[in-house]
C-alpha positions in Angstrom: 69.0 -11.2 -137.0 66.5 -10.0 -134.5 64.9 -13.4 -134.2 68.3 -15.0 -133.3 69.0 -12.4 -130.6 65.6 -12.8 -129.0 65.9 -16.5 -128.9 69.4 -16.3 -127.2 68.0 -13.9 -124.6 65.1 -16.2 -124.0 67.6 -19.1 -123.6 69.6 -17.1 -121.0 66.5 -16.1 -119.1 65.4 -19.8 -119.1 68.8 -20.9 -117.8 68.7 -18.3 -115.0 65.2 -19.4 -114.0 66.2 -23.0 -114.0 69.3 -22.3 -111.9 67.3 -20.3 -109.4 64.7 -23.1 -109.3 67.3 -25.7 -108.6 69.0 -23.6 -105.9 65.6 -23.1 -104.2 64.7 -26.8 -104.3 68.1 -27.7 -102.8 67.6 -25.2 -100.0 64.1 -26.6 -99.2 65.5 -30.1 -99.1 68.2 -29.0 -96.6 65.6 -27.4 -94.4 63.5 -30.5 -94.4 66.6 -32.6 -93.6 67.5 -30.5 -90.5 65.8 -31.9 -87.3 63.3 -29.5 -85.8 64.0 -28.3 -82.3 61.5 -29.5 -79.7 59.3 -26.8 -78.5 59.9 -25.8 -74.9 56.8 -25.5 -72.8 56.7 -23.1 -69.9 57.3 -25.0 -66.7 54.4 -24.7 -64.2 55.3 -24.2 -60.6 52.6 -24.9 -58.1 52.7 -22.4 -55.3 50.8 -22.8 -52.0 50.0 -19.2 -51.4 47.6 -19.8 -48.6 50.1 -22.0 -46.8 52.8 -19.5 -47.3 50.6 -16.8 -45.8 49.9 -18.9 -42.7 53.6 -19.7 -42.2 54.5 -16.0 -42.6 51.9 -15.0 -40.0 53.0 -17.7 -37.6 56.7 -16.8 -38.0 56.5 -13.1 -37.6 53.1 -11.6 -36.7 51.4 -14.0 -34.3 51.3 -13.4 -30.6 53.6 -16.4 -30.0 55.7 -16.1 -33.2 58.4 -18.5 -34.1 61.2 -15.9 -34.1 61.8 -13.8 -30.9 62.5 -10.1 -31.1 66.2 -10.6 -30.4 66.4 -11.9 -34.0 65.1 -8.5 -35.3 66.4 -5.6 -33.2 65.2 -3.0 -35.6 61.5 -3.6 -36.4 60.7 -0.1 -37.8 58.8 1.0 -34.8 58.8 4.6 -33.7 60.0 5.1 -30.1 57.3 5.9 -27.6 57.7 9.5 -26.5 55.0 11.1 -24.4 54.8 14.9 -24.5 52.1 17.6 -24.2 52.0 20.7 -26.3 49.2 23.3 -26.4 47.1 21.2 -24.1 47.2 18.1 -26.3 49.0 14.9 -25.4 51.0 12.9 -28.0 52.7 9.5 -27.8 55.1 9.5 -30.7 58.2 11.6 -31.3 58.8 13.3 -34.6 61.6 14.1 -37.0 62.2 17.6 -38.5 61.8 17.1 -42.3 61.5 19.1 -45.5 58.6 19.1 -48.0 59.5 15.8 -49.7 58.3 13.8 -46.8 54.6 12.7 -46.3 52.3 14.6 -43.9 52.6 12.1 -41.1 52.8 12.9 -37.3 56.3 11.4 -37.2 57.6 13.9 -39.7 57.2 17.6 -38.9 57.5 20.0 -41.8 57.2 23.7 -42.2 54.2 25.4 -43.6 54.1 25.5 -47.4 53.8 29.2 -48.6 53.2 30.7 -45.2 50.9 33.7 -45.2 50.4 34.6 -41.5 53.1 35.8 -39.1 52.6 32.7 -37.0 53.2 30.4 -39.9 56.3 32.4 -41.1 57.8 32.3 -37.6 57.2 28.6 -37.2 58.5 27.7 -40.7 61.7 29.8 -40.1 62.3 28.2 -36.7 61.6 24.7 -38.1 64.0 25.3 -41.0 66.7 26.7 -38.7 66.5 23.7 -36.2 66.5 21.2 -39.1 69.5 22.7 -40.7 71.4 22.8 -37.4 70.8 19.0 -37.0 71.7 18.4 -40.7 74.9 20.4 -40.4 75.9 18.7 -37.1 75.4 15.2 -38.6 77.1 16.3 -41.8 80.2 17.4 -39.9 80.3 14.2 -37.8 79.8 11.9 -40.9 82.6 13.7 -42.7 85.0 13.2 -39.8 84.0 9.6 -38.7 83.3 7.1 -41.4 81.5 4.8 -39.0 78.5 7.2 -39.1 78.5 7.2 -42.9 78.0 3.5 -43.4 74.8 1.5 -42.7 74.4 0.6 -39.0 71.5 -1.9 -39.0 73.7 -4.6 -37.6 74.2 -2.6 -34.4 71.8 -2.6 -31.5 70.1 0.5 -30.4 72.4 0.8 -27.3 75.5 0.4 -29.4 74.3 3.1 -31.9 73.9 5.4 -28.9 77.3 4.7 -27.6 78.9 5.2 -31.1 77.1 8.5 -31.5 78.0 9.8 -28.1 81.7 8.8 -28.6 81.9 10.6 -31.9 80.4 13.8 -30.4 82.9 13.7 -27.5 85.9 13.0 -29.9 84.8 15.8 -32.1 84.7 18.2 -29.3 88.1 17.1 -28.1 89.5 17.6 -31.6 88.0 21.1 -31.8 89.5 22.0 -28.4 92.9 20.7 -29.5 92.9 22.5 -32.8 92.0 25.7 -31.2 94.8 25.3 -28.8 92.7 26.5 -25.9 92.9 25.4 -22.3 89.2 24.8 -21.6 88.0 23.4 -18.3 86.9 19.8 -18.2 83.2 20.2 -18.9 82.4 16.7 -20.1 79.7 15.2 -18.1 80.0 11.7 -16.7 77.3 9.5 -18.2 76.1 6.0 -17.4 77.0 3.1 -19.6 73.4 2.4 -20.3 72.9 4.9 -23.1 69.5 4.9 -24.8 66.4 2.9 -23.9 66.7 -0.7 -22.8 65.7 -3.4 -25.3 63.3 -5.9 -23.8 63.0 -9.3 -25.4 59.3 -9.6 -24.8 56.8 -11.0 -27.3 56.3 -8.7 -30.3 53.0 -6.9 -30.6 50.2 -8.7 -32.4 49.2 -8.0 -36.0 46.3 -5.9 -34.9 48.5 -3.7 -32.6 51.0 -3.3 -35.5 48.3 -2.1 -37.8 47.0 0.3 -35.2 50.5 1.8 -34.6 51.0 2.0 -38.4 47.7 3.9 -38.8 48.6 6.3 -36.0 52.0 7.1 -37.5 50.3 7.8 -40.8 47.3 9.8 -39.5 47.1 13.0 -41.5 44.5 14.7 -39.2 46.9 14.1 -36.2 49.7 15.6 -38.2 47.6 18.7 -38.9 46.7 19.0 -35.2 50.3 18.5 -34.1 51.5 21.1 -36.5 48.9 23.6 -35.3 49.8 23.0 -31.7 53.5 23.5 -32.4 52.8 26.7 -34.3 50.9 28.0 -31.3 53.6 26.9 -28.9 56.4 28.6 -30.9 54.3 31.7 -31.2 53.5 31.8 -27.5 57.2 31.4 -26.6 58.6 33.8 -29.2 
């Protein structure tokens, strides 16, 4: 009895193994029958880097470059502003900024954790002036959408005209909303608003590097901040 049952189980196991073997062989035959996809090799692109560097220099940075300044009205150059403070002369203007900006002479920040009375006075004055400018521009941007969109396509003179027009319109709206009869105190201005744009040859690469280094000079920033601190303290 037991011998017959064991032989039947062995027969079933043999049948299962045979069926599995047949299925495996059929699958392998199907894989061999399928054509293999050709292996794609990475395409090699030859780049003339030295030639590209020479063309870039000749087009934009050479003394006689291929493209005149009229093609690029906004070249990222700080306006030349000559002023003297605390007996030292400076040739670049500066923007009032908060602590997230780098310590460059074109960004004037308050003193971090001021300890002396001079530093506290200067930091408070810098923060007040900066917030006044931010609030003024915030009000104008909320009222006139032309100031809220990018303006790189406009020339420097056009940007000055737009800004002045928005300020005048804002003052007129305030006067009308207050329903007051103020005298006409608007000044007559010339049409040539802002500095003129000269289509001369752009500065050479060496001059650009020198200007860039001057605008990033940390010791100059420290000296300018010290001079402004002394100036504010002397005129407080």
